[in-house]
N, CA, C and O atoms as a GROMACS GRO file, in nm:
protein
  356
    1MET      N    1  10.273   9.301  16.529
    1MET     CA    2  10.238   9.429  16.464
    1MET      C    3  10.171   9.434  16.344
    1MET      O    4  10.084   9.518  16.321
    2ALA      N    5  10.215   9.334  16.254
    2ALA     CA    6  10.160   9.303  16.117
    2ALA      C    7  10.002   9.240  16.138
    2ALA      O    8   9.929   9.259  16.040
    3ASN      N    9   9.952   9.184  16.229
    3ASN     CA   10   9.825   9.148  16.264
    3ASN      C   11   9.727   9.272  16.293
    3ASN      O   12   9.611   9.281  16.255
    4THR      N   13   9.786   9.350  16.355
    4THR     CA   14   9.702   9.456  16.399
    4THR      C   15   9.703   9.564  16.293
    4THR      O   16   9.602   9.633  16.279
    5ASN      N   17   9.809   9.585  16.217
    5ASN     CA   18   9.797   9.680  16.094
    5ASN      C   19   9.696   9.620  15.987
    5ASN      O   20   9.620   9.691  15.921
    6ARG      N   21   9.702   9.487  15.977
    6ARG     CA   22   9.592   9.410  15.882
    6ARG      C   23   9.434   9.425  15.947
    6ARG      O   24   9.332   9.443  15.881
    7ASN      N   25   9.440   9.415  16.077
    7ASN     CA   26   9.336   9.430  16.143
    7ASN      C   27   9.235   9.556  16.109
    7ASN      O   28   9.113   9.551  16.092
    8ASN      N   29   9.337   9.686  16.105
    8ASN     CA   30   9.295   9.817  16.074
    8ASN      C   31   9.228   9.828  15.934
    8ASN      O   32   9.120   9.881  15.910
    9GLN      N   33   9.314   9.764  15.847
    9GLN     CA   34   9.275   9.797  15.703
    9GLN      C   35   9.156   9.693  15.668
    9GLN      O   36   9.103   9.697  15.557
   10ASP      N   37   9.124   9.616  15.749
   10ASP     CA   38   9.015   9.542  15.733
   10ASP      C   39   8.874   9.603  15.796
   10ASP      O   40   8.760   9.568  15.768
   11ARG      N   41   8.913   9.693  15.879
   11ARG     CA   42   8.791   9.752  15.965
   11ARG      C   43   8.816   9.910  15.919
   11ARG      O   44   8.724   9.972  15.864
   12ILE      N   45   8.910   9.956  15.937
   12ILE     CA   46   8.898  10.123  15.913
   12ILE      C   47   8.931  10.176  15.781
   12ILE      O   48   9.028  10.126  15.724
   13VAL      N   49   8.864  10.271  15.721
   13VAL     CA   50   8.877  10.295  15.548
   13VAL      C   51   8.866  10.440  15.533
   13VAL      O   52   8.805  10.515  15.609
   14ARG      N   53   8.923  10.469  15.438
   14ARG     CA   54   8.882  10.631  15.392
   14ARG      C   55   8.840  10.613  15.261
   14ARG      O   56   8.910  10.548  15.184
   15ILE      N   57   8.724  10.668  15.223
   15ILE     CA   58   8.642  10.661  15.099
   15ILE      C   59   8.611  10.824  15.038
   15ILE      O   60   8.526  10.897  15.088
   16PRO      N   61   8.674  10.851  14.955
   16PRO     CA   62   8.641  11.005  14.919
   16PRO      C   63   8.490  10.995  14.892
   16PRO      O   64   8.427  10.916  14.822
   17GLY      N   65   8.448  11.108  14.974
   17GLY     CA   66   8.291  11.135  14.914
   17GLY      C   67   8.242  11.103  15.044
   17GLY      O   68   8.147  11.175  15.075
   18VAL      N   69   8.276  11.011  15.140
   18VAL     CA   70   8.220  10.962  15.243
   18VAL      C   71   8.321  11.062  15.388
   18VAL      O   72   8.435  11.052  15.434
   19LEU      N   73   8.212  11.145  15.412
   19LEU     CA   74   8.267  11.233  15.542
   19LEU      C   75   8.410  11.280  15.488
   19LEU      O   76   8.518  11.261  15.542
   20GLY      N   77   8.390  11.328  15.400
   20GLY     CA   78   8.552  11.393  15.351
   20GLY      C   79   8.652  11.324  15.316
   20GLY      O   80   8.753  11.386  15.282
   21GLY      N   81   8.651  11.204  15.315
   21GLY     CA   82   8.768  11.080  15.296
   21GLY      C   83   8.832  11.071  15.452
   21GLY      O   84   8.942  11.019  15.467
   22LYS      N   85   8.751  11.130  15.578
   22LYS     CA   86   8.806  11.073  15.736
   22LYS      C   87   8.810  10.895  15.724
   22LYS      O   88   8.762  10.816  15.644
   23PRO      N   89   8.874  10.885  15.820
   23PRO     CA   90   8.898  10.739  15.815
   23PRO      C   91   8.789  10.703  15.908
   23PRO      O   92   8.776  10.758  16.018
   24VAL      N   93   8.712  10.613  15.865
   24VAL     CA   94   8.572  10.538  15.920
   24VAL      C   95   8.556  10.387  15.938
   24VAL      O   96   8.614  10.305  15.868
   25ILE      N   97   8.474  10.358  16.034
   25ILE     CA   98   8.457  10.217  16.021
   25ILE      C   99   8.409  10.176  15.915
   25ILE      O  100   8.318  10.239  15.860
   26LYS      N  101   8.465  10.052  15.859
   26LYS     CA  102   8.399  10.016  15.733
   26LYS      C  103   8.275   9.969  15.740
   26LYS      O  104   8.235   9.900  15.834
   27GLY      N  105   8.193  10.009  15.626
   27GLY     CA  106   8.044   9.954  15.607
   27GLY      C  107   7.962  10.045  15.698
   27GLY      O  108   7.846  10.012  15.722
   28THR      N  109   8.012  10.151  15.748
   28THR     CA  110   7.930  10.261  15.831
   28THR      C  111   8.006  10.379  15.788
   28THR      O  112   8.105  10.374  15.714
   29ARG      N  113   7.943  10.512  15.851
   29ARG     CA  114   7.989  10.628  15.853
   29ARG      C  115   8.009  10.695  15.962
   29ARG      O  116   7.988  10.812  15.990
   30ILE      N  117   8.065  10.580  16.039
   30ILE     CA  118   8.107  10.652  16.193
   30ILE      C  119   8.233  10.679  16.209
   30ILE      O  120   8.298  10.577  16.231
   31PRO      N  121   8.293  10.774  16.208
   31PRO     CA  122   8.441  10.839  16.186
   31PRO      C  123   8.499  10.789  16.331
   31PRO      O  124   8.442  10.795  16.439
   32VAL      N  125   8.636  10.736  16.302
   32VAL     CA  126   8.707  10.710  16.367
   32VAL      C  127   8.719  10.789  16.490
   32VAL      O  128   8.702  10.739  16.601
   33ASP      N  129   8.753  10.938  16.467
   33ASP     CA  130   8.781  11.025  16.554
   33ASP      C  131   8.664  11.036  16.692
   33ASP      O  132   8.684  11.043  16.813
   34MET      N  133   8.542  11.033  16.616
   34MET     CA  134   8.428  11.025  16.681
   34MET      C  135   8.437  10.923  16.807
   34MET      O  136   8.403  10.957  16.920
   35ILE      N  137   8.479  10.819  16.781
   35ILE     CA  138   8.461  10.678  16.876
   35ILE      C  139   8.572  10.727  16.963
   35ILE      O  140   8.554  10.728  17.085
   36LEU      N  141   8.716  10.780  16.896
   36LEU     CA  142   8.817  10.808  17.007
   36LEU      C  143   8.775  10.926  17.076
   36LEU      O  144   8.844  10.964  17.171
   37GLU      N  145   8.686  10.981  17.047
   37GLU     CA  146   8.663  11.119  17.151
   37GLU      C  147   8.557  11.055  17.207
   37GLU      O  148   8.560  11.089  17.325
   38ARG      N  149   8.475  10.989  17.191
   38ARG     CA  150   8.365  10.902  17.274
   38ARG      C  151   8.445  10.844  17.404
   38ARG      O  152   8.417  10.862  17.522
   39LEU      N  153   8.570  10.759  17.338
   39LEU     CA  154   8.610  10.695  17.464
   39LEU      C  155   8.720  10.759  17.554
   39LEU      O  156   8.759  10.702  17.655
   40ALA      N  157   8.776  10.898  17.509
   40ALA     CA  158   8.812  10.963  17.576
   40ALA      C  159   8.726  11.031  17.695
   40ALA      O  160   8.778  11.054  17.805
   41SER      N  161   8.624  11.054  17.672
   41SER     CA  162   8.506  11.112  17.782
   41SER      C  163   8.441  11.019  17.856
   41SER      O  164   8.383  11.037  17.964
   42ASP      N  165   8.455  10.893  17.779
   42ASP     CA  166   8.372  10.786  17.836
   42ASP      C  167   8.421  10.664  17.806
   42ASP      O  168   8.409  10.630  17.688
   43LEU      N  169   8.481  10.576  17.894
   43LEU     CA  170   8.527  10.450  17.858
   43LEU      C  171   8.428  10.334  17.886
   43LEU      O  172   8.460  10.216  17.867
   44GLU      N  173   8.321  10.367  17.928
   44GLU     CA  174   8.186  10.257  17.937
   44GLU      C  175   8.171  10.230  17.773
   44GLU      O  176   8.134  10.314  17.692
   45LEU      N  177   8.199  10.128  17.751
   45LEU     CA  178   8.150  10.078  17.598
   45LEU      C  179   7.978  10.031  17.595
   45LEU      O  180   7.916  10.010  17.491
   46LYS      N  181   7.944  10.025  17.677
   46LYS     CA  182   7.809   9.975  17.691
   46LYS      C  183   7.725  10.092  17.643
   46LYS      O  184   7.625  10.063  17.578
   47THR      N  185   7.753  10.220  17.666
   47THR     CA  186   7.682  10.326  17.621
   47THR      C  187   7.725  10.364  17.468
   47THR      O  188   7.639  10.404  17.390
   48LEU      N  189   7.848  10.353  17.432
   48LEU     CA  190   7.872  10.346  17.293
   48LEU      C  191   7.796  10.239  17.192
   48LEU      O  192   7.750  10.261  17.080
   49PHE      N  193   7.797  10.099  17.280
   49PHE     CA  194   7.715  10.058  17.188
   49PHE      C  195   7.591  10.062  17.196
   49PHE      O  196   7.526   9.999  17.114
   50GLU      N  197   7.534  10.127  17.283
   50GLU     CA  198   7.368  10.116  17.291
   50GLU      C  199   7.385  10.269  17.176
   50GLU      O  200   7.301  10.260  17.087
   51ASP      N  201   7.447  10.363  17.166
   51ASP     CA  202   7.424  10.465  17.081
   51ASP      C  203   7.449  10.434  16.944
   51ASP      O  204   7.374  10.478  16.856
   52TYR      N  205   7.574  10.344  16.911
   52TYR     CA  206   7.588  10.252  16.765
   52TYR      C  207   7.594  10.107  16.776
   52TYR      O  208   7.698  10.042  16.779
   53PRO      N  209   7.467  10.058  16.783
   53PRO     CA  210   7.460   9.880  16.792
   53PRO      C  211   7.540   9.828  16.670
   53PRO      O  212   7.555   9.706  16.677
   54ASP      N  213   7.592   9.882  16.567
   54ASP     CA  214   7.646   9.812  16.462
   54ASP      C  215   7.775   9.801  16.498
   54ASP      O  216   7.827   9.701  16.448
   55LEU      N  217   7.853   9.869  16.570
   55LEU     CA  218   7.976   9.863  16.642
   55LEU      C  219   8.042   9.717  16.722
   55LEU      O  220   7.981   9.658  16.812
   56THR      N  221   8.149   9.684  16.680
   56THR     CA  222   8.193   9.564  16.767
   56THR      C  223   8.291   9.622  16.858
   56THR      O  224   8.306   9.744  16.870
   57GLU      N  225   8.366   9.519  16.932
   57GLU     CA  226   8.459   9.544  17.005
   57GLU      C  227   8.594   9.535  16.944
   57GLU      O  228   8.696   9.578  16.999
   58GLU      N  229   8.591   9.470  16.816
   58GLU     CA  230   8.685   9.479  16.723
   58GLU      C  231   8.694   9.565  16.638
   58GLU      O  232   8.796   9.582  16.572
   59ASP      N  233   8.563   9.650  16.624
   59ASP     CA  234   8.613   9.813  16.564
   59ASP      C  235   8.666   9.884  16.654
   59ASP      O  236   8.751   9.961  16.612
   60ILE      N  237   8.638   9.886  16.813
   60ILE     CA  238   8.689   9.964  16.880
   60ILE      C  239   8.837   9.964  16.901
   60ILE      O  240   8.909  10.064  16.904
   61LYS      N  241   8.875   9.839  16.916
   61LYS     CA  242   9.002   9.787  16.903
   61LYS      C  243   9.090   9.857  16.791
   61LYS      O  244   9.195   9.918  16.812
   62ALA      N  245   9.045   9.842  16.703
   62ALA     CA  246   9.079   9.883  16.554
   62ALA      C  247   9.090  10.035  16.571
   62ALA      O  248   9.186  10.091  16.519
   63CYS      N  249   8.990  10.113  16.645
   63CYS     CA  250   9.017  10.244  16.600
   63CYS      C  251   9.147  10.287  16.714
   63CYS      O  252   9.227  10.376  16.685
   64ILE      N  253   9.154  10.231  16.809
   64ILE     CA  254   9.266  10.277  16.922
   64ILE      C  255   9.386  10.232  16.864
   64ILE      O  256   9.491  10.290  16.890
   65ALA      N  257   9.380  10.102  16.766
   65ALA     CA  258   9.541  10.067  16.696
   65ALA      C  259   9.542  10.154  16.604
   65ALA      O  260   9.660  10.172  16.572
   66TYR      N  261   9.457  10.236  16.528
   66TYR     CA  262   9.486  10.322  16.447
   66TYR      C  263   9.537  10.431  16.477
   66TYR      O  264   9.619  10.489  16.405
   67ALA      N  265   9.499  10.469  16.581
   67ALA     CA  266   9.537  10.598  16.652
   67ALA      C  267   9.670  10.569  16.723
   67ALA      O  268   9.724  10.671  16.767
   68LYS      N  269   9.726  10.468  16.741
   68LYS     CA  270   9.832  10.442  16.776
   68LYS      C  271   9.948  10.421  16.680
   68LYS      O  272  10.062  10.465  16.697
   69GLU      N  273   9.908  10.353  16.583
   69GLU     CA  274  10.022  10.359  16.468
   69GLU      C  275  10.028  10.508  16.417
   69GLU      O  276  10.137  10.546  16.375
   70LEU      N  277   9.929  10.591  16.415
   70LEU     CA  278   9.987  10.737  16.375
   70LEU      C  279  10.071  10.823  16.466
   70LEU      O  280  10.150  10.912  16.433
   71VAL      N  281  10.029  10.768  16.620
   71VAL     CA  282  10.159  10.840  16.673
   71VAL      C  283  10.275  10.793  16.705
   71VAL      O  284  10.363  10.852  16.768
   72GLU      N  285  10.278  10.682  16.661
   72GLU     CA  286  10.409  10.602  16.645
   72GLU      C  287  10.472  10.646  16.507
   72GLU      O  288  10.594  10.665  16.501
   73ASP      N  289  10.419  10.656  16.433
   73ASP     CA  290  10.485  10.712  16.295
   73ASP      C  291  10.522  10.889  16.312
   73ASP      O  292  10.566  10.944  16.211
   74GLU      N  293  10.507  10.954  16.410
   74GLU     CA  294  10.493  11.092  16.417
   74GLU      C  295  10.675  11.098  16.402
   74GLU      O  296  10.740  10.994  16.408
   75GLU      N  297  10.716  11.181  16.389
   75GLU     CA  298  10.850  11.234  16.365
   75GLU      C  299  10.864  11.318  16.511
   75GLU      O  300  10.772  11.386  16.556
   76VAL      N  301  10.991  11.300  16.574
   76VAL     CA  302  11.053  11.370  16.659
   76VAL      C  303  11.143  11.449  16.645
   76VAL      O  304  11.239  11.411  16.579
   77PHE      N  305  11.143  11.574  16.698
   77PHE     CA  306  11.250  11.687  16.657
   77PHE      C  307  11.321  11.729  16.790
   77PHE      O  308  11.268  11.804  16.871
   78PRO      N  309  11.461  11.669  16.809
   78PRO     CA  310  11.515  11.746  16.964
   78PRO      C  311  11.463  11.880  16.947
   78PRO      O  312  11.451  11.936  16.838
   79ALA      N  313  11.430  11.934  17.071
   79ALA     CA  314  11.401  12.090  17.123
   79ALA      C  315  11.523  12.139  17.172
   79ALA      O  316  11.597  12.078  17.249
   80ALA      N  317  11.547  12.267  17.118
   80ALA     CA  318  11.654  12.354  17.148
   80ALA      C  319  11.660  12.376  17.325
   80ALA      O  320  11.552  12.387  17.383
   81ASP      N  321  11.762  12.381  17.387
   81ASP     CA  322  11.754  12.372  17.531
   81ASP      C  323  11.672  12.484  17.567
   81ASP      O  324  11.628  12.473  17.681
   82ALA      N  325  11.638  12.592  17.502
   82ALA     CA  326  11.557  12.714  17.559
   82ALA      C  327  11.420  12.672  17.545
   82ALA      O  328  11.336  12.688  17.634
   83ASP      N  329  11.392  12.604  17.407
   83ASP     CA  330  11.228  12.541  17.410
   83ASP      C  331  11.209  12.450  17.544
   83ASP      O  332  11.111  12.471  17.615
   84VAL      N  333  11.307  12.345  17.578
   84VAL     CA  334  11.299  12.289  17.686
   84VAL      C  335  11.272  12.357  17.791
   84VAL      O  336  11.167  12.332  17.850
   85LYS      N  337  11.352  12.452  17.836
   85LYS     CA  338  11.333  12.505  17.963
   85LYS      C  339  11.181  12.587  17.966
   85LYS      O  340  11.114  12.602  18.068
   86GLN      N  341  11.149  12.630  17.841
   86GLN     CA  342  11.029  12.710  17.828
   86GLN      C  343  10.909  12.608  17.822
   86GLN      O  344  10.806  12.648  17.876
   87ALA      N  345  10.907  12.523  17.784
   87ALA     CA  346  10.783  12.386  17.807
   87ALA      C  347  10.795  12.370  17.968
   87ALA      O  348  10.682  12.395  18.012
   88HIS      N  349  10.858  12.348  18.046
   88HIS     CA  350  10.881  12.301  18.170
   88HIS      C  351  10.823  12.449  18.254
   88HIS      O  352  10.821  12.417  18.373
   89LEU      N  353  10.792  12.546  18.245
   89LEU     CA  354  10.737  12.648  18.282
   89LEU      C  355  10.590  12.645  18.293
   89LEU      O  356  10.528  12.745  18.330
   0.00000   0.00000   0.00000
């Protein structure tokens, strides 16, 4: 996990004044959320690389790992029984 976190720090940055401080691929103005959105709609990396030739496979992996770490760090709160029943409807 330490290697993944280090890889993200090397490839994903937040810079005040660049896209409002959103996380971007280092050395670009390509936001992480845009990469994830593109992957969600089309898993074909070839089209992504054609549209953004400066991207590398390592950049894509770093975006996915970054998102994974955000989800992993989410706090989970037990739902009340009524909330659980309502969610299943």
